[in-house]
MIKE-780757 format. One record per residue (C-alpha): x negated, y, z negated; residue number from 1; residue in three letters. Coordinates in pm, whole numbers, m for minus. Layout:
<recs>
east, north, up, pos, code
X, Y, Z, NUM, ALA
...
</recs>
This chain:
<recs>
east, north, up, pos, code
1225, m7281, m13679, 1, UNK
872, m7408, m13729, 2, UNK
636, m7140, m13862, 3, UNK
261, m7129, m13809, 4, UNK
40, m6925, m14043, 5, UNK
m308, m6821, m13930, 6, UNK
m608, m6784, m14162, 7, UNK
m752, m6435, m14119, 8, UNK
m1116, m6379, m14028, 9, UNK
m1353, m6371, m14328, 10, UNK
m1066, m6402, m14572, 11, UNK
m866, m6655, m14769, 12, UNK
m546, m6477, m14664, 13, UNK
m299, m6606, m14406, 14, UNK
m64, m6417, m14177, 15, UNK
258, m6552, m14029, 16, UNK
158, m6603, m13667, 17, UNK
426, m6790, m13471, 18, UNK
785, m6897, m13522, 19, UNK
894, m7162, m13272, 20, UNK
1243, m7309, m13237, 21, UNK
1251, m7677, m13322, 22, UNK
1445, m7739, m13000, 23, UNK
1161, m7593, m12788, 24, UNK
906, m7816, m12958, 25, UNK
1121, m8121, m12888, 26, UNK
1162, m8026, m12522, 27, UNK
795, m7962, m12455, 28, UNK
611, m8225, m12658, 29, UNK
608, m8591, m12754, 30, UNK
342, m8539, m13021, 31, UNK
461, m8204, m13162, 32, UNK
174, m8135, m13404, 33, UNK
m85, m8195, m13134, 34, UNK
104, m7953, m12911, 35, UNK
136, m7691, m13188, 36, UNK
m238, m7711, m13244, 37, UNK
m300, m7650, m12874, 38, UNK
m52, m7361, m12855, 39, UNK
m213, m7185, m13150, 40, UNK
m558, m7232, m13000, 41, UNK
m457, m7081, m12665, 42, UNK
m341, m6762, m12839, 43, UNK
m610, m6713, m13103, 44, UNK
m905, m6850, m12907, 45, UNK
m1059, m7062, m13180, 46, UNK
m1059, m7437, m13235, 47, UNK
m898, m7536, m13561, 48, UNK
m663, m7771, m13741, 49, UNK
m311, m7757, m13878, 50, UNK
m264, m7817, m14250, 51, UNK
46, m7861, m14462, 52, UNK
m90, m7624, m14727, 53, UNK
m310, m7314, m14724, 54, UNK
m586, m7493, m14912, 55, UNK
m897, m7505, m14695, 56, UNK
m1032, m7830, m14842, 57, UNK
m722, m8040, m14763, 58, UNK
m718, m8286, m14471, 59, UNK
m537, m8186, m14151, 60, UNK
m193, m8313, m14061, 61, UNK
m130, m8650, m13902, 62, UNK
m121, m8552, m13535, 63, UNK
31, m8880, m13422, 64, UNK
377, m8826, m13571, 65, UNK
657, m8777, m13321, 66, UNK
918, m8605, m13540, 67, UNK
913, m8274, m13726, 68, UNK
1138, m8141, m13998, 69, UNK
1347, m7866, m13837, 70, UNK
1235, m7600, m14088, 71, UNK
869, m7652, m14166, 72, UNK
551, m7452, m14215, 73, UNK
192, m7524, m14110, 74, UNK
m136, m7342, m14166, 75, UNK
m395, m7309, m13890, 76, UNK
m751, m7299, m14021, 77, UNK
m1025, m7233, m13763, 78, UNK
m1335, m7445, m13739, 79, UNK
m1537, m7132, m13682, 80, UNK
m1477, m6760, m13653, 81, UNK
m1425, m6505, m13506, 82, UNK
m1115, m6540, m13293, 83, UNK
m1082, m6456, m12924, 84, UNK
m716, m6347, m12907, 85, UNK
m520, m6305, m12588, 86, UNK
m424, m5960, m12465, 87, UNK
m78, m5913, m12610, 88, UNK
m23, m5627, m12364, 89, UNK
m65, m5868, m12074, 90, UNK
209, m5843, m11815, 91, UNK
292, m6188, m11687, 92, UNK
320, m6098, m11324, 93, UNK
171, m6205, m10997, 94, UNK
146, m6018, m10673, 95, UNK
353, m6035, m10359, 96, UNK
196, m6123, m10027, 97, UNK
42, m5827, m9845, 98, UNK
m186, m5809, m9545, 99, UNK
m488, m5780, m9774, 100, UNK
m388, m6101, m9951, 101, UNK
m350, m6315, m9639, 102, UNK
m699, m6456, m9685, 103, UNK
m613, m6549, m10045, 104, UNK
m294, m6723, m9930, 105, UNK
m476, m6920, m9662, 106, UNK
m744, m7034, m9905, 107, UNK
m484, m7144, m10160, 108, UNK
m286, m7333, m9894, 109, UNK
m602, m7503, m9776, 110, UNK
m666, m7636, m10124, 111, UNK
m310, m7699, m10248, 112, UNK
m132, m7794, m9925, 113, UNK
137, m7618, m9722, 114, UNK
413, m7671, m9977, 115, UNK
487, m7585, m10340, 116, UNK
268, m7806, m10557, 117, UNK
557, m7868, m10800, 118, UNK
870, m7888, m10584, 119, UNK
740, m7952, m10228, 120, UNK
930, m7663, m10065, 121, UNK
777, m7564, m9732, 122, UNK
522, m7284, m9694, 123, UNK
771, m7034, m9546, 124, UNK
939, m7003, m9889, 125, UNK
615, m7019, m10091, 126, UNK
358, m6772, m10216, 127, UNK
m1, m6783, m10329, 128, UNK
36, m6676, m10690, 129, UNK
m242, m6531, m10907, 130, UNK
m267, m6707, m11245, 131, UNK
m416, m6400, m11411, 132, UNK
m234, m6111, m11237, 133, UNK
m405, m5943, m10945, 134, UNK
m324, m5604, m11096, 135, UNK
m563, m5673, m11388, 136, UNK
m864, m5662, m11157, 137, UNK
m1210, m5812, m11136, 138, UNK
m1351, m5662, m11456, 139, UNK
m1061, m5797, m11660, 140, UNK
m1094, m6159, m11547, 141, UNK
m1470, m6134, m11606, 142, UNK
m1399, m6012, m11960, 143, UNK
m1158, m6299, m12033, 144, UNK
m1422, m6550, m11927, 145, UNK
m1691, m6372, m12127, 146, UNK
m1485, m6367, m12448, 147, UNK
m1383, m6733, m12425, 148, UNK
m1674, m6903, m12251, 149, UNK
m1805, m7049, m12578, 150, UNK
m1488, m7259, m12608, 151, UNK
m1551, m7468, m12295, 152, UNK
m1820, m7710, m12185, 153, UNK
m1781, m7592, m11826, 154, UNK
m1759, m7219, m11755, 155, UNK
m1647, m7155, m11396, 156, UNK
m1829, m6924, m11160, 157, UNK
m1545, m6693, m11057, 158, UNK
m1611, m6419, m10804, 159, UNK
m1319, m6198, m10907, 160, UNK
m943, m6178, m10939, 161, UNK
m893, m6312, m10584, 162, UNK
m1109, m6618, m10639, 163, UNK
m928, m6932, m10524, 164, UNK
m964, m7074, m10875, 165, UNK
m725, m6802, m10993, 166, UNK
m445, m6908, m10762, 167, UNK
m176, m7170, m10709, 168, UNK
87, m7226, m10438, 169, UNK
446, m7191, m10565, 170, UNK
790, m7152, m10414, 171, UNK
945, m6806, m10438, 172, UNK
1182, m6896, m10723, 173, UNK
901, m7035, m10938, 174, UNK
695, m6727, m10853, 175, UNK
975, m6509, m10988, 176, UNK
1011, m6721, m11301, 177, UNK
634, m6711, m11361, 178, UNK
638, m6333, m11325, 179, UNK
904, m6312, m11595, 180, UNK
706, m6533, m11833, 181, UNK
948, m6825, m11817, 182, UNK
679, m7093, m11795, 183, UNK
308, m7166, m11808, 184, UNK
71, m7430, m11675, 185, UNK
m65, m7701, m11903, 186, UNK
m378, m7892, m11802, 187, UNK
m435, m8230, m11968, 188, UNK
m616, m8398, m12117, 189, UNK
m764, m8125, m12333, 190, UNK
m922, m8108, m12679, 191, UNK
m582, m8148, m12850, 192, UNK
m352, m8326, m12605, 193, UNK
m357, m8638, m12393, 194, UNK
m146, m8647, m12081, 195, UNK
103, m8886, m12238, 196, UNK
161, m8648, m12531, 197, UNK
389, m8432, m12317, 198, UNK
703, m8510, m12119, 199, UNK
672, m8525, m11745, 200, UNK
831, m8641, m11424, 201, UNK
730, m8942, m11221, 202, UNK
460, m8906, m10959, 203, UNK
425, m9085, m10628, 204, UNK
158, m9346, m10711, 205, UNK
37, m9342, m10349, 206, UNK
m72, m8977, m10376, 207, UNK
m403, m8872, m10531, 208, UNK
m392, m8661, m10846, 209, UNK
m701, m8440, m10842, 210, UNK
m574, m8228, m11131, 211, UNK
m331, m8329, m11405, 212, UNK
m128, m8009, m11427, 213, UNK
220, m7970, m11578, 214, UNK
455, m7674, m11547, 215, UNK
623, m7625, m11886, 216, UNK
935, m7410, m11902, 217, UNK
944, m7204, m12221, 218, UNK
1291, m7080, m12129, 219, UNK
1537, m7375, m12123, 220, UNK
1634, m7450, m11760, 221, UNK
1979, m7327, m11660, 222, UNK
2190, m7285, m11346, 223, UNK
2352, m7526, m11103, 224, UNK
2025, m7693, m11003, 225, UNK
1780, m7641, m11290, 226, UNK
1427, m7772, m11270, 227, UNK
1328, m8018, m11545, 228, UNK
1158, m7885, m11858, 229, UNK
827, m8022, m11730, 230, UNK
712, m8063, m11369, 231, UNK
394, m8235, m11253, 232, UNK
181, m8089, m10977, 233, UNK
80, m8270, m10659, 234, UNK
m196, m8114, m10451, 235, UNK
m196, m8214, m10084, 236, UNK
m453, m7981, m9933, 237, UNK
m708, m8087, m9674, 238, UNK
m967, m7815, m9736, 239, UNK
m1191, m7866, m10036, 240, UNK
m1187, m7609, m10311, 241, UNK
m1215, m7569, m10685, 242, UNK
m893, m7602, m10885, 243, UNK
m777, m7359, m11155, 244, UNK
m1005, m7405, m11458, 245, UNK
m891, m7465, m11813, 246, UNK
m1023, m7131, m11933, 247, UNK
m774, m6940, m11715, 248, UNK
m483, m7181, m11754, 249, UNK
m517, m7193, m12133, 250, UNK
m545, m6815, m12156, 251, UNK
m222, m6756, m11967, 252, UNK
m52, m7037, m12160, 253, UNK
m137, m6842, m12473, 254, UNK
m11, m6516, m12324, 255, UNK
324, m6677, m12240, 256, UNK
354, m6857, m12574, 257, UNK
285, m6536, m12766, 258, UNK
544, m6351, m12560, 259, UNK
811, m6600, m12665, 260, UNK
723, m6698, m13020, 261, UNK
526, m6409, m13174, 262, UNK
624, m6250, m13504, 263, UNK
572, m5888, m13604, 264, UNK
332, m5981, m13886, 265, UNK
66, m6061, m13627, 266, UNK
79, m5749, m13411, 267, UNK
m178, m5548, m13604, 268, UNK
m432, m5833, m13596, 269, UNK
m397, m5895, m13222, 270, UNK
m385, m5523, m13140, 271, UNK
m704, m5459, m13333, 272, UNK
m881, m5731, m13135, 273, UNK
m744, m5583, m12811, 274, UNK
m868, m5234, m12889, 275, UNK
m1214, m5361, m12975, 276, UNK
m1264, m5599, m12683, 277, UNK
m1053, m5514, m12376, 278, UNK
</recs>
């Protein structure tokens, strides 16, 4: 396991924050320390650096290394406080198609194309999936953006939970896996990662790539015909529209990562933030 300790707000104390299997880090990253920095950011909502010791005045780790010791410990020190934690009570679920959602589906298909953006299955086996669950509602997505807007140069204008920017077109199996928290979407490049810092699958060079988006499976693929650990999106829509913004994708990446790799030491810190802000 690789353990991440988080410096507490207004304190020199650290709390054990994440414990991630070495095998997961190898599957999902080429530059593991850059990826660990990004993962921690998505959960705690504060830019920072990883250090090999808890001393604040030490330089950060060398992010360019490609190998980690299987049992190692790193300390995440924020560049500024306070944190903007994810909602640890978040249910990773997305809604089924109903008559009221037909407009949402049509808008997502117009932007993404009439097939799954990751696997190209036809529209009859696909669904327009909400990135932040529809059940959370308009006020909730507004609150997420409000709490994290200072982290991004561009803050999207989102009209509510059914805004096209909060959707993506997936086949039914991926929809089910997303609902169970088996994977999340990673947009690159970002402040910590370049696109070539993560594994991926080959793209058709003749197709345009309007958004560099990777599906990363936190649960190792299994079954007779498993999808690869990482899948790249291809958007083939003909109707213009805004793509899912980093602020939503990163938030749900953090929700999924916390679900899989959280440790009990952190619950009180995240719960306190939840009770004060959501």
